[in-house]
PDB file of N, CA, C and O in Angstrom:
ATOM      1  N   MET A   1     -27.316 -37.561 -25.600  1.00  0.00           N
ATOM      2  CA  MET A   1     -26.050 -36.938 -25.941  1.00  0.00           C
ATOM      3  C   MET A   1     -25.612 -37.407 -27.322  1.00  0.00           C
ATOM      4  O   MET A   1     -25.902 -38.531 -27.732  1.00  0.00           O
ATOM      5  N   SER A   2     -24.923 -36.546 -28.017  1.00  0.00           N
ATOM      6  CA  SER A   2     -24.498 -36.830 -29.387  1.00  0.00           C
ATOM      7  C   SER A   2     -23.403 -37.888 -29.411  1.00  0.00           C
ATOM      8  O   SER A   2     -22.616 -38.016 -28.473  1.00  0.00           O
ATOM      9  N   LYS A   3     -23.371 -38.637 -30.499  1.00  0.00           N
ATOM     10  CA  LYS A   3     -22.303 -39.616 -30.683  1.00  0.00           C
ATOM     11  C   LYS A   3     -21.214 -39.076 -31.586  1.00  0.00           C
ATOM     12  O   LYS A   3     -20.239 -39.769 -31.877  1.00  0.00           O
ATOM     13  N   ASN A   4     -21.377 -37.843 -32.028  1.00  0.00           N
ATOM     14  CA  ASN A   4     -20.369 -37.200 -32.851  1.00  0.00           C
ATOM     15  C   ASN A   4     -19.124 -36.942 -31.998  1.00  0.00           C
ATOM     16  O   ASN A   4     -19.227 -36.378 -30.909  1.00  0.00           O
ATOM     17  N   ILE A   5     -17.971 -37.344 -32.477  1.00  0.00           N
ATOM     18  CA  ILE A   5     -16.735 -37.244 -31.692  1.00  0.00           C
ATOM     19  C   ILE A   5     -16.392 -35.796 -31.369  1.00  0.00           C
ATOM     20  O   ILE A   5     -15.965 -35.502 -30.252  1.00  0.00           O
ATOM     21  N   SER A   6     -16.566 -34.902 -32.305  1.00  0.00           N
ATOM     22  CA  SER A   6     -16.235 -33.500 -32.055  1.00  0.00           C
ATOM     23  C   SER A   6     -17.179 -32.892 -31.015  1.00  0.00           C
ATOM     24  O   SER A   6     -16.764 -32.051 -30.217  1.00  0.00           O
ATOM     25  N   ALA A   7     -18.450 -33.316 -31.022  1.00  0.00           N
ATOM     26  CA  ALA A   7     -19.406 -32.805 -30.037  1.00  0.00           C
ATOM     27  C   ALA A   7     -19.072 -33.324 -28.646  1.00  0.00           C
ATOM     28  O   ALA A   7     -19.214 -32.599 -27.661  1.00  0.00           O
ATOM     29  N   ILE A   8     -18.632 -34.565 -28.559  1.00  0.00           N
ATOM     30  CA  ILE A   8     -18.240 -35.146 -27.270  1.00  0.00           C
ATOM     31  C   ILE A   8     -17.033 -34.408 -26.709  1.00  0.00           C
ATOM     32  O   ILE A   8     -16.990 -34.062 -25.529  1.00  0.00           O
ATOM     33  N   LYS A   9     -16.051 -34.172 -27.580  1.00  0.00           N
ATOM     34  CA  LYS A   9     -14.845 -33.466 -27.138  1.00  0.00           C
ATOM     35  C   LYS A   9     -15.164 -32.030 -26.724  1.00  0.00           C
ATOM     36  O   LYS A   9     -14.630 -31.537 -25.731  1.00  0.00           O
ATOM     37  N   LYS A  10     -16.021 -31.370 -27.471  1.00  0.00           N
ATOM     38  CA  LYS A  10     -16.424 -29.999 -27.151  1.00  0.00           C
ATOM     39  C   LYS A  10     -17.104 -29.955 -25.782  1.00  0.00           C
ATOM     40  O   LYS A  10     -16.892 -29.021 -25.010  1.00  0.00           O
ATOM     41  N   ASN A  11     -17.910 -30.956 -25.489  1.00  0.00           N
ATOM     42  CA  ASN A  11     -18.582 -31.037 -24.198  1.00  0.00           C
ATOM     43  C   ASN A  11     -17.568 -31.218 -23.074  1.00  0.00           C
ATOM     44  O   ASN A  11     -17.688 -30.586 -22.024  1.00  0.00           O
ATOM     45  N   GLN A  12     -16.572 -32.074 -23.285  1.00  0.00           N
ATOM     46  CA  GLN A  12     -15.532 -32.286 -22.272  1.00  0.00           C
ATOM     47  C   GLN A  12     -14.758 -31.002 -22.005  1.00  0.00           C
ATOM     48  O   GLN A  12     -14.463 -30.675 -20.856  1.00  0.00           O
ATOM     49  N   VAL A  13     -14.431 -30.276 -23.070  1.00  0.00           N
ATOM     50  CA  VAL A  13     -13.692 -29.019 -22.929  1.00  0.00           C
ATOM     51  C   VAL A  13     -14.522 -27.984 -22.168  1.00  0.00           C
ATOM     52  O   VAL A  13     -14.004 -27.259 -21.319  1.00  0.00           O
ATOM     53  N   SER A  14     -15.817 -27.927 -22.486  1.00  0.00           N
ATOM     54  CA  SER A  14     -16.669 -26.947 -21.808  1.00  0.00           C
ATOM     55  C   SER A  14     -16.812 -27.279 -20.328  1.00  0.00           C
ATOM     56  O   SER A  14     -16.855 -26.367 -19.501  1.00  0.00           O
ATOM     57  N   LEU A  15     -16.886 -28.549 -19.975  1.00  0.00           N
ATOM     58  CA  LEU A  15     -16.960 -28.949 -18.565  1.00  0.00           C
ATOM     59  C   LEU A  15     -15.659 -28.616 -17.832  1.00  0.00           C
ATOM     60  O   LEU A  15     -15.681 -28.169 -16.685  1.00  0.00           O
ATOM     61  N   ARG A  16     -14.531 -28.838 -18.503  1.00  0.00           N
ATOM     62  CA  ARG A  16     -13.234 -28.511 -17.903  1.00  0.00           C
ATOM     63  C   ARG A  16     -13.120 -27.005 -17.649  1.00  0.00           C
ATOM     64  O   ARG A  16     -12.697 -26.580 -16.574  1.00  0.00           O
ATOM     65  N   ASN A  17     -13.502 -26.206 -18.648  1.00  0.00           N
ATOM     66  CA  ASN A  17     -13.431 -24.756 -18.508  1.00  0.00           C
ATOM     67  C   ASN A  17     -14.401 -24.254 -17.450  1.00  0.00           C
ATOM     68  O   ASN A  17     -14.083 -23.323 -16.710  1.00  0.00           O
ATOM     69  N   LYS A  18     -15.578 -24.857 -17.370  1.00  0.00           N
ATOM     70  CA  LYS A  18     -16.559 -24.467 -16.365  1.00  0.00           C
ATOM     71  C   LYS A  18     -15.996 -24.677 -14.957  1.00  0.00           C
ATOM     72  O   LYS A  18     -16.182 -23.839 -14.074  1.00  0.00           O
ATOM     73  N   CYS A  19     -15.319 -25.787 -14.763  1.00  0.00           N
ATOM     74  CA  CYS A  19     -14.715 -26.082 -13.458  1.00  0.00           C
ATOM     75  C   CYS A  19     -13.632 -25.065 -13.119  1.00  0.00           C
ATOM     76  O   CYS A  19     -13.570 -24.577 -11.990  1.00  0.00           O
ATOM     77  N   ARG A  20     -12.783 -24.745 -14.085  1.00  0.00           N
ATOM     78  CA  ARG A  20     -11.730 -23.744 -13.868  1.00  0.00           C
ATOM     79  C   ARG A  20     -12.316 -22.381 -13.554  1.00  0.00           C
ATOM     80  O   ARG A  20     -11.878 -21.712 -12.618  1.00  0.00           O
ATOM     81  N   ASN A  21     -13.311 -21.964 -14.338  1.00  0.00           N
ATOM     82  CA  ASN A  21     -13.927 -20.659 -14.143  1.00  0.00           C
ATOM     83  C   ASN A  21     -14.589 -20.570 -12.776  1.00  0.00           C
ATOM     84  O   ASN A  21     -14.479 -19.550 -12.094  1.00  0.00           O
ATOM     85  N   ARG A  22     -15.265 -21.621 -12.381  1.00  0.00           N
ATOM     86  CA  ARG A  22     -15.954 -21.622 -11.094  1.00  0.00           C
ATOM     87  C   ARG A  22     -14.968 -21.511  -9.943  1.00  0.00           C
ATOM     88  O   ARG A  22     -15.217 -20.782  -8.983  1.00  0.00           O
ATOM     89  N   SER A  23     -13.845 -22.230 -10.027  1.00  0.00           N
ATOM     90  CA  SER A  23     -12.862 -22.166  -8.943  1.00  0.00           C
ATOM     91  C   SER A  23     -12.206 -20.788  -8.878  1.00  0.00           C
ATOM     92  O   SER A  23     -11.906 -20.293  -7.792  1.00  0.00           O
ATOM     93  N   SER A  24     -11.988 -20.177 -10.028  1.00  0.00           N
ATOM     94  CA  SER A  24     -11.391 -18.843 -10.050  1.00  0.00           C
ATOM     95  C   SER A  24     -12.344 -17.811  -9.455  1.00  0.00           C
ATOM     96  O   SER A  24     -11.929 -16.971  -8.656  1.00  0.00           O
ATOM     97  N   LYS A  25     -13.611 -17.869  -9.839  1.00  0.00           N
ATOM     98  CA  LYS A  25     -14.600 -16.944  -9.290  1.00  0.00           C
ATOM     99  C   LYS A  25     -14.743 -17.133  -7.785  1.00  0.00           C
ATOM    100  O   LYS A  25     -14.852 -16.163  -7.034  1.00  0.00           O
ATOM    101  N   SER A  26     -14.742 -18.383  -7.356  1.00  0.00           N
ATOM    102  CA  SER A  26     -14.875 -18.678  -5.936  1.00  0.00           C
ATOM    103  C   SER A  26     -13.687 -18.132  -5.148  1.00  0.00           C
ATOM    104  O   SER A  26     -13.857 -17.597  -4.053  1.00  0.00           O
ATOM    105  N   ALA A  27     -12.495 -18.265  -5.703  1.00  0.00           N
ATOM    106  CA  ALA A  27     -11.296 -17.754  -5.027  1.00  0.00           C
ATOM    107  C   ALA A  27     -11.362 -16.237  -4.891  1.00  0.00           C
ATOM    108  O   ALA A  27     -11.006 -15.687  -3.849  1.00  0.00           O
ATOM    109  N   ILE A  28     -11.812 -15.573  -5.933  1.00  0.00           N
ATOM    110  CA  ILE A  28     -11.929 -14.108  -5.891  1.00  0.00           C
ATOM    111  C   ILE A  28     -12.931 -13.689  -4.821  1.00  0.00           C
ATOM    112  O   ILE A  28     -12.661 -12.776  -4.041  1.00  0.00           O
ATOM    113  N   LYS A  29     -14.092 -14.356  -4.780  1.00  0.00           N
ATOM    114  CA  LYS A  29     -15.111 -14.021  -3.793  1.00  0.00           C
ATOM    115  C   LYS A  29     -14.599 -14.246  -2.378  1.00  0.00           C
ATOM    116  O   LYS A  29     -14.849 -13.429  -1.491  1.00  0.00           O
ATOM    117  N   THR A  30     -13.886 -15.344  -2.158  1.00  0.00           N
ATOM    118  CA  THR A  30     -13.352 -15.653  -0.838  1.00  0.00           C
ATOM    119  C   THR A  30     -12.330 -14.608  -0.405  1.00  0.00           C
ATOM    120  O   THR A  30     -12.364 -14.135   0.731  1.00  0.00           O
ATOM    121  N   LEU A  31     -11.424 -14.248  -1.308  1.00  0.00           N
ATOM    122  CA  LEU A  31     -10.419 -13.237  -0.978  1.00  0.00           C
ATOM    123  C   LEU A  31     -11.064 -11.891  -0.666  1.00  0.00           C
ATOM    124  O   LEU A  31     -10.638 -11.190   0.252  1.00  0.00           O
ATOM    125  N   MET A  32     -12.093 -11.531  -1.432  1.00  0.00           N
ATOM    126  CA  MET A  32     -12.780 -10.262  -1.195  1.00  0.00           C
ATOM    127  C   MET A  32     -13.442 -10.247   0.179  1.00  0.00           C
ATOM    128  O   MET A  32     -13.340  -9.260   0.907  1.00  0.00           O
ATOM    129  N   LYS A  33     -14.115 -11.333   0.533  1.00  0.00           N
ATOM    130  CA  LYS A  33     -14.791 -11.398   1.827  1.00  0.00           C
ATOM    131  C   LYS A  33     -13.781 -11.315   2.974  1.00  0.00           C
ATOM    132  O   LYS A  33     -13.997 -10.592   3.947  1.00  0.00           O
ATOM    133  N   LYS A  34     -12.679 -12.057   2.855  1.00  0.00           N
ATOM    134  CA  LYS A  34     -11.662 -12.029   3.905  1.00  0.00           C
ATOM    135  C   LYS A  34     -11.052 -10.641   4.044  1.00  0.00           C
ATOM    136  O   LYS A  34     -10.791 -10.181   5.155  1.00  0.00           O
ATOM    137  N   TYR A  35     -10.829  -9.984   2.925  1.00  0.00           N
ATOM    138  CA  TYR A  35     -10.228  -8.645   2.954  1.00  0.00           C
ATOM    139  C   TYR A  35     -11.158  -7.647   3.631  1.00  0.00           C
ATOM    140  O   TYR A  35     -10.723  -6.860   4.471  1.00  0.00           O
ATOM    141  N   ILE A  36     -12.426  -7.678   3.272  1.00  0.00           N
ATOM    142  CA  ILE A  36     -13.382  -6.729   3.858  1.00  0.00           C
ATOM    143  C   ILE A  36     -13.556  -6.996   5.349  1.00  0.00           C
ATOM    144  O   ILE A  36     -13.672  -6.054   6.133  1.00  0.00           O
ATOM    145  N   LEU A  37     -13.576  -8.276   5.757  1.00  0.00           N
ATOM    146  CA  LEU A  37     -13.659  -8.588   7.182  1.00  0.00           C
ATOM    147  C   LEU A  37     -12.424  -8.118   7.928  1.00  0.00           C
ATOM    148  O   LEU A  37     -12.527  -7.634   9.055  1.00  0.00           O
ATOM    149  N   SER A  38     -11.254  -8.257   7.310  1.00  0.00           N
ATOM    150  CA  SER A  38     -10.027  -7.814   7.974  1.00  0.00           C
ATOM    151  C   SER A  38     -10.002  -6.297   8.117  1.00  0.00           C
ATOM    152  O   SER A  38      -9.437  -5.774   9.077  1.00  0.00           O
ATOM    153  N   LEU A  39     -10.610  -5.586   7.170  1.00  0.00           N
ATOM    154  CA  LEU A  39     -10.694  -4.125   7.279  1.00  0.00           C
ATOM    155  C   LEU A  39     -11.615  -3.723   8.426  1.00  0.00           C
ATOM    156  O   LEU A  39     -11.352  -2.742   9.122  1.00  0.00           O
ATOM    157  N   ASN A  40     -12.682  -4.473   8.624  1.00  0.00           N
ATOM    158  CA  ASN A  40     -13.625  -4.147   9.692  1.00  0.00           C
ATOM    159  C   ASN A  40     -13.048  -4.404  11.074  1.00  0.00           C
ATOM    160  O   ASN A  40     -13.404  -3.722  12.035  1.00  0.00           O
ATOM    161  N   ASN A  41     -12.153  -5.390  11.179  1.00  0.00           N
ATOM    162  CA  ASN A  41     -11.598  -5.760  12.481  1.00  0.00           C
ATOM    163  C   ASN A  41     -10.449  -4.867  12.923  1.00  0.00           C
ATOM    164  O   ASN A  41     -10.176  -4.771  14.119  1.00  0.00           O
ATOM    165  N   VAL A  42      -9.766  -4.210  11.986  1.00  0.00           N
ATOM    166  CA  VAL A  42      -8.595  -3.402  12.311  1.00  0.00           C
ATOM    167  C   VAL A  42      -8.926  -1.934  12.097  1.00  0.00           C
ATOM    168  O   VAL A  42      -9.575  -1.567  11.118  1.00  0.00           O
ATOM    169  N   SER A  43      -8.470  -1.094  13.028  1.00  0.00           N
ATOM    170  CA  SER A  43      -8.802   0.331  12.930  1.00  0.00           C
ATOM    171  C   SER A  43      -7.910   1.069  11.933  1.00  0.00           C
ATOM    172  O   SER A  43      -8.370   1.996  11.267  1.00  0.00           O
ATOM    173  N   ASN A  44      -6.634   0.668  11.820  1.00  0.00           N
ATOM    174  CA  ASN A  44      -5.747   1.378  10.882  1.00  0.00           C
ATOM    175  C   ASN A  44      -5.273   0.441   9.774  1.00  0.00           C
ATOM    176  O   ASN A  44      -5.147  -0.768   9.970  1.00  0.00           O
ATOM    177  N   ILE A  45      -5.016   1.022   8.619  1.00  0.00           N
ATOM    178  CA  ILE A  45      -4.572   0.253   7.450  1.00  0.00           C
ATOM    179  C   ILE A  45      -3.049   0.168   7.493  1.00  0.00           C
ATOM    180  O   ILE A  45      -2.364   1.185   7.610  1.00  0.00           O
ATOM    181  N   ASN A  46      -2.527  -1.052   7.396  1.00  0.00           N
ATOM    182  CA  ASN A  46      -1.072  -1.210   7.366  1.00  0.00           C
ATOM    183  C   ASN A  46      -0.637  -1.795   6.022  1.00  0.00           C
ATOM    184  O   ASN A  46      -1.442  -1.977   5.109  1.00  0.00           O
ATOM    185  N   GLU A  47       0.631  -2.076   5.934  1.00  0.00           N
ATOM    186  CA  GLU A  47       1.205  -2.530   4.658  1.00  0.00           C
ATOM    187  C   GLU A  47       0.651  -3.877   4.211  1.00  0.00           C
ATOM    188  O   GLU A  47       0.515  -4.123   3.013  1.00  0.00           O
ATOM    189  N   SER A  48       0.331  -4.747   5.159  1.00  0.00           N
ATOM    190  CA  SER A  48      -0.187  -6.073   4.786  1.00  0.00           C
ATOM    191  C   SER A  48      -1.543  -5.956   4.085  1.00  0.00           C
ATOM    192  O   SER A  48      -1.863  -6.760   3.208  1.00  0.00           O
ATOM    193  N   HIS A  49      -2.340  -4.951   4.475  1.00  0.00           N
ATOM    194  CA  HIS A  49      -3.615  -4.744   3.792  1.00  0.00           C
ATOM    195  C   HIS A  49      -3.389  -4.321   2.347  1.00  0.00           C
ATOM    196  O   HIS A  49      -4.113  -4.754   1.451  1.00  0.00           O
ATOM    197  N   MET A  50      -2.400  -3.488   2.121  1.00  0.00           N
ATOM    198  CA  MET A  50      -2.113  -3.052   0.756  1.00  0.00           C
ATOM    199  C   MET A  50      -1.608  -4.221  -0.103  1.00  0.00           C
ATOM    200  O   MET A  50      -1.966  -4.336  -1.275  1.00  0.00           O
ATOM    201  N   LEU A  51      -0.779  -5.083   0.487  1.00  0.00           N
ATOM    202  CA  LEU A  51      -0.295  -6.256  -0.246  1.00  0.00           C
ATOM    203  C   LEU A  51      -1.454  -7.203  -0.568  1.00  0.00           C
ATOM    204  O   LEU A  51      -1.544  -7.747  -1.668  1.00  0.00           O
ATOM    205  N   HIS A  52      -2.322  -7.382   0.398  1.00  0.00           N
ATOM    206  CA  HIS A  52      -3.480  -8.246   0.199  1.00  0.00           C
ATOM    207  C   HIS A  52      -4.378  -7.693  -0.916  1.00  0.00           C
ATOM    208  O   HIS A  52      -4.901  -8.444  -1.740  1.00  0.00           O
ATOM    209  N   LEU A  53      -4.543  -6.373  -0.922  1.00  0.00           N
ATOM    210  CA  LEU A  53      -5.355  -5.728  -1.954  1.00  0.00           C
ATOM    211  C   LEU A  53      -4.740  -5.921  -3.338  1.00  0.00           C
ATOM    212  O   LEU A  53      -5.453  -6.177  -4.309  1.00  0.00           O
ATOM    213  N   SER A  54      -3.423  -5.798  -3.424  1.00  0.00           N
ATOM    214  CA  SER A  54      -2.771  -5.955  -4.728  1.00  0.00           C
ATOM    215  C   SER A  54      -2.889  -7.393  -5.238  1.00  0.00           C
ATOM    216  O   SER A  54      -2.988  -7.616  -6.445  1.00  0.00           O
ATOM    217  N   VAL A  55      -2.878  -8.368  -4.322  1.00  0.00           N
ATOM    218  CA  VAL A  55      -3.059  -9.767  -4.726  1.00  0.00           C
ATOM    219  C   VAL A  55      -4.454  -9.980  -5.298  1.00  0.00           C
ATOM    220  O   VAL A  55      -4.626 -10.671  -6.302  1.00  0.00           O
ATOM    221  N   ILE A  56      -5.449  -9.377  -4.647  1.00  0.00           N
ATOM    222  CA  ILE A  56      -6.826  -9.512  -5.131  1.00  0.00           C
ATOM    223  C   ILE A  56      -6.975  -8.825  -6.491  1.00  0.00           C
ATOM    224  O   ILE A  56      -7.597  -9.369  -7.404  1.00  0.00           O
ATOM    225  N   TYR A  57      -6.398  -7.620  -6.619  1.00  0.00           N
ATOM    226  CA  TYR A  57      -6.453  -6.912  -7.902  1.00  0.00           C
ATOM    227  C   TYR A  57      -5.836  -7.755  -9.018  1.00  0.00           C
ATOM    228  O   TYR A  57      -6.375  -7.826 -10.123  1.00  0.00           O
ATOM    229  N   LYS A  58      -4.716  -8.383  -8.724  1.00  0.00           N
ATOM    230  CA  LYS A  58      -4.032  -9.193  -9.727  1.00  0.00           C
ATOM    231  C   LYS A  58      -4.915 -10.369 -10.153  1.00  0.00           C
ATOM    232  O   LYS A  58      -5.005 -10.695 -11.336  1.00  0.00           O
ATOM    233  N   LYS A  59      -5.565 -10.998  -9.170  1.00  0.00           N
ATOM    234  CA  LYS A  59      -6.420 -12.143  -9.473  1.00  0.00           C
ATOM    235  C   LYS A  59      -7.633 -11.713 -10.312  1.00  0.00           C
ATOM    236  O   LYS A  59      -8.046 -12.422 -11.230  1.00  0.00           O
ATOM    237  N   ILE A  60      -8.194 -10.548  -9.983  1.00  0.00           N
ATOM    238  CA  ILE A  60      -9.333 -10.043 -10.751  1.00  0.00           C
ATOM    239  C   ILE A  60      -8.903  -9.705 -12.175  1.00  0.00           C
ATOM    240  O   ILE A  60      -9.596 -10.048 -13.133  1.00  0.00           O
ATOM    241  N   ASP A  61      -7.769  -9.037 -12.313  1.00  0.00           N
ATOM    242  CA  ASP A  61      -7.279  -8.669 -13.649  1.00  0.00           C
ATOM    243  C   ASP A  61      -7.000  -9.902 -14.501  1.00  0.00           C
ATOM    244  O   ASP A  61      -7.267  -9.907 -15.703  1.00  0.00           O
ATOM    245  N   LYS A  62      -6.464 -10.940 -13.877  1.00  0.00           N
ATOM    246  CA  LYS A  62      -6.175 -12.164 -14.608  1.00  0.00           C
ATOM    247  C   LYS A  62      -7.476 -12.826 -15.084  1.00  0.00           C
ATOM    248  O   LYS A  62      -7.550 -13.336 -16.202  1.00  0.00           O
ATOM    249  N   ALA A  63      -8.497 -12.810 -14.218  1.00  0.00           N
ATOM    250  CA  ALA A  63      -9.792 -13.392 -14.595  1.00  0.00           C
ATOM    251  C   ALA A  63     -10.428 -12.608 -15.736  1.00  0.00           C
ATOM    252  O   ALA A  63     -11.053 -13.189 -16.622  1.00  0.00           O
ATOM    253  N   VAL A  64     -10.267 -11.293 -15.713  1.00  0.00           N
ATOM    254  CA  VAL A  64     -10.821 -10.461 -16.791  1.00  0.00           C
ATOM    255  C   VAL A  64     -10.091 -10.748 -18.097  1.00  0.00           C
ATOM    256  O   VAL A  64     -10.718 -10.867 -19.150  1.00  0.00           O
ATOM    257  N   SER A  65      -8.771 -10.858 -18.030  1.00  0.00           N
ATOM    258  CA  SER A  65      -8.008 -11.088 -19.255  1.00  0.00           C
ATOM    259  C   SER A  65      -8.287 -12.458 -19.859  1.00  0.00           C
ATOM    260  O   SER A  65      -8.188 -12.629 -21.074  1.00  0.00           O
ATOM    261  N   LYS A  66      -8.638 -13.443 -19.017  1.00  0.00           N
ATOM    262  CA  LYS A  66      -8.946 -14.774 -19.527  1.00  0.00           C
ATOM    263  C   LYS A  66     -10.405 -14.930 -19.933  1.00  0.00           C
ATOM    264  O   LYS A  66     -10.798 -15.965 -20.471  1.00  0.00           O
ATOM    265  N   GLY A  67     -11.213 -13.895 -19.675  1.00  0.00           N
ATOM    266  CA  GLY A  67     -12.605 -13.950 -20.076  1.00  0.00           C
ATOM    267  C   GLY A  67     -13.516 -14.594 -19.053  1.00  0.00           C
ATOM    268  O   GLY A  67     -14.675 -14.880 -19.352  1.00  0.00           O
ATOM    269  N   ILE A  68     -13.014 -14.828 -17.853  1.00  0.00           N
ATOM    270  CA  ILE A  68     -13.841 -15.426 -16.804  1.00  0.00           C
ATOM    271  C   ILE A  68     -14.830 -14.400 -16.275  1.00  0.00           C
ATOM    272  O   ILE A  68     -15.992 -14.714 -16.017  1.00  0.00           O
ATOM    273  N   LEU A  69     -14.354 -13.168 -16.118  1.00  0.00           N
ATOM    274  CA  LEU A  69     -15.198 -12.052 -15.696  1.00  0.00           C
ATOM    275  C   LEU A  69     -15.257 -11.023 -16.811  1.00  0.00           C
ATOM    276  O   LEU A  69     -14.301 -10.864 -17.569  1.00  0.00           O
ATOM    277  N   HIS A  70     -16.368 -10.332 -16.909  1.00  0.00           N
ATOM    278  CA  HIS A  70     -16.474  -9.206 -17.833  1.00  0.00           C
ATOM    279  C   HIS A  70     -15.665  -8.051 -17.258  1.00  0.00           C
ATOM    280  O   HIS A  70     -15.530  -7.937 -16.040  1.00  0.00           O
ATOM    281  N   LYS A  71     -15.125  -7.197 -18.118  1.00  0.00           N
ATOM    282  CA  LYS A  71     -14.242  -6.129 -17.638  1.00  0.00           C
ATOM    283  C   LYS A  71     -14.966  -5.156 -16.723  1.00  0.00           C
ATOM    284  O   LYS A  71     -14.363  -4.642 -15.781  1.00  0.00           O
ATOM    285  N   ASN A  72     -16.238  -4.891 -16.972  1.00  0.00           N
ATOM    286  CA  ASN A  72     -16.990  -4.006 -16.079  1.00  0.00           C
ATOM    287  C   ASN A  72     -17.215  -4.655 -14.720  1.00  0.00           C
ATOM    288  O   ASN A  72     -17.207  -3.977 -13.692  1.00  0.00           O
ATOM    289  N   ASN A  73     -17.415  -5.956 -14.718  1.00  0.00           N
ATOM    290  CA  ASN A  73     -17.580  -6.688 -13.464  1.00  0.00           C
ATOM    291  C   ASN A  73     -16.295  -6.622 -12.648  1.00  0.00           C
ATOM    292  O   ASN A  73     -16.335  -6.403 -11.437  1.00  0.00           O
ATOM    293  N   GLY A  74     -15.155  -6.810 -13.308  1.00  0.00           N
ATOM    294  CA  GLY A  74     -13.875  -6.716 -12.619  1.00  0.00           C
ATOM    295  C   GLY A  74     -13.629  -5.322 -12.063  1.00  0.00           C
ATOM    296  O   GLY A  74     -13.142  -5.168 -10.944  1.00  0.00           O
ATOM    297  N   SER A  75     -13.968  -4.312 -12.852  1.00  0.00           N
ATOM    298  CA  SER A  75     -13.805  -2.928 -12.401  1.00  0.00           C
ATOM    299  C   SER A  75     -14.698  -2.644 -11.205  1.00  0.00           C
ATOM    300  O   SER A  75     -14.287  -1.961 -10.266  1.00  0.00           O
ATOM    301  N   ARG A  76     -15.902  -3.158 -11.236  1.00  0.00           N
ATOM    302  CA  ARG A  76     -16.830  -2.944 -10.128  1.00  0.00           C
ATOM    303  C   ARG A  76     -16.317  -3.595  -8.846  1.00  0.00           C
ATOM    304  O   ARG A  76     -16.421  -3.013  -7.766  1.00  0.00           O
ATOM    305  N   LYS A  77     -15.768  -4.797  -8.965  1.00  0.00           N
ATOM    306  CA  LYS A  77     -15.219  -5.482  -7.790  1.00  0.00           C
ATOM    307  C   LYS A  77     -14.046  -4.695  -7.198  1.00  0.00           C
ATOM    308  O   LYS A  77     -13.948  -4.535  -5.981  1.00  0.00           O
ATOM    309  N   LYS A  78     -13.163  -4.209  -8.068  1.00  0.00           N
ATOM    310  CA  LYS A  78     -12.011  -3.441  -7.584  1.00  0.00           C
ATOM    311  C   LYS A  78     -12.462  -2.132  -6.951  1.00  0.00           C
ATOM    312  O   LYS A  78     -11.889  -1.690  -5.955  1.00  0.00           O
ATOM    313  N   SER A  79     -13.479  -1.517  -7.523  1.00  0.00           N
ATOM    314  CA  SER A  79     -14.008  -0.268  -6.979  1.00  0.00           C
ATOM    315  C   SER A  79     -14.601  -0.488  -5.595  1.00  0.00           C
ATOM    316  O   SER A  79     -14.410   0.334  -4.698  1.00  0.00           O
ATOM    317  N   ARG A  80     -15.313  -1.584  -5.418  1.00  0.00           N
ATOM    318  CA  ARG A  80     -15.910  -1.880  -4.120  1.00  0.00           C
ATOM    319  C   ARG A  80     -14.837  -2.119  -3.063  1.00  0.00           C
ATOM    320  O   ARG A  80     -14.992  -1.714  -1.911  1.00  0.00           O
ATOM    321  N   LEU A  81     -13.752  -2.778  -3.458  1.00  0.00           N
ATOM    322  CA  LEU A  81     -12.656  -3.015  -2.509  1.00  0.00           C
ATOM    323  C   LEU A  81     -11.999  -1.699  -2.103  1.00  0.00           C
ATOM    324  O   LEU A  81     -11.699  -1.484  -0.928  1.00  0.00           O
ATOM    325  N   ALA A  82     -11.778  -0.822  -3.079  1.00  0.00           N
ATOM    326  CA  ALA A  82     -11.160   0.463  -2.788  1.00  0.00           C
ATOM    327  C   ALA A  82     -12.072   1.304  -1.907  1.00  0.00           C
ATOM    328  O   ALA A  82     -11.604   1.993  -1.001  1.00  0.00           O
ATOM    329  N   LYS A  83     -13.355   1.249  -2.170  1.00  0.00           N
ATOM    330  CA  LYS A  83     -14.316   2.013  -1.372  1.00  0.00           C
ATOM    331  C   LYS A  83     -14.377   1.471   0.062  1.00  0.00           C
ATOM    332  O   LYS A  83     -14.497   2.246   1.011  1.00  0.00           O
ATOM    333  N   ALA A  84     -14.297   0.159   0.220  1.00  0.00           N
ATOM    334  CA  ALA A  84     -14.298  -0.438   1.555  1.00  0.00           C
ATOM    335  C   ALA A  84     -13.072  -0.008   2.338  1.00  0.00           C
ATOM    336  O   ALA A  84     -13.153   0.260   3.536  1.00  0.00           O
ATOM    337  N   MET A  85     -11.919   0.057   1.646  1.00  0.00           N
ATOM    338  CA  MET A  85     -10.699   0.501   2.313  1.00  0.00           C
ATOM    339  C   MET A  85     -10.822   1.962   2.706  1.00  0.00           C
ATOM    340  O   MET A  85     -10.424   2.347   3.805  1.00  0.00           O
ATOM    341  N   GLU A  86     -11.366   2.770   1.822  1.00  0.00           N
ATOM    342  CA  GLU A  86     -11.533   4.193   2.091  1.00  0.00           C
ATOM    343  C   GLU A  86     -12.469   4.422   3.287  1.00  0.00           C
ATOM    344  O   GLU A  86     -12.206   5.275   4.134  1.00  0.00           O
ATOM    345  N   ASN A  87     -13.551   3.658   3.345  1.00  0.00           N
ATOM    346  CA  ASN A  87     -14.496   3.796   4.444  1.00  0.00           C
ATOM    347  C   ASN A  87     -13.908   3.352   5.775  1.00  0.00           C
ATOM    348  O   ASN A  87     -14.263   3.892   6.823  1.00  0.00           O
ATOM    349  N   SER A  88     -13.007   2.369   5.740  1.00  0.00           N
ATOM    350  CA  SER A  88     -12.415   1.905   6.998  1.00  0.00           C
ATOM    351  C   SER A  88     -11.357   2.882   7.511  1.00  0.00           C
ATOM    352  O   SER A  88     -11.060   2.906   8.706  1.00  0.00           O
ATOM    353  N   ILE A  89     -10.787   3.685   6.611  1.00  0.00           N
ATOM    354  CA  ILE A  89      -9.792   4.690   7.045  1.00  0.00           C
ATOM    355  C   ILE A  89     -10.486   5.803   7.799  1.00  0.00           C
ATOM    356  O   ILE A  89     -10.013   6.233   8.851  1.00  0.00           O
ATOM    357  N   SER A  90     -11.603   6.273   7.269  1.00  0.00           N
ATOM    358  CA  SER A  90     -12.281   7.412   7.899  1.00  0.00           C
ATOM    359  C   SER A  90     -13.219   7.014   9.007  1.00  0.00           C
ATOM    360  O   SER A  90     -13.852   7.875   9.618  1.00  0.00           O
TER     361      SER A  90
END
């Protein structure tokens, strides 16, 4: 490892950001899995499902705006959630 002070600090910052990004991605994945499972268990969509969906959308949008996810990746995740909801209605 380098003994240059700026390189050491840059490494610390990258490790900190990596930890933040990983926790954010993990939270999004967990929320998505829980939402899709809840859709499979219930026959009709109620208001709580819509609120849950909006929370997930907000988290995905925030990750995209911070650069954690690519915008196409975020759009794909939101599309899959909407499609899962649509399939559970019919």
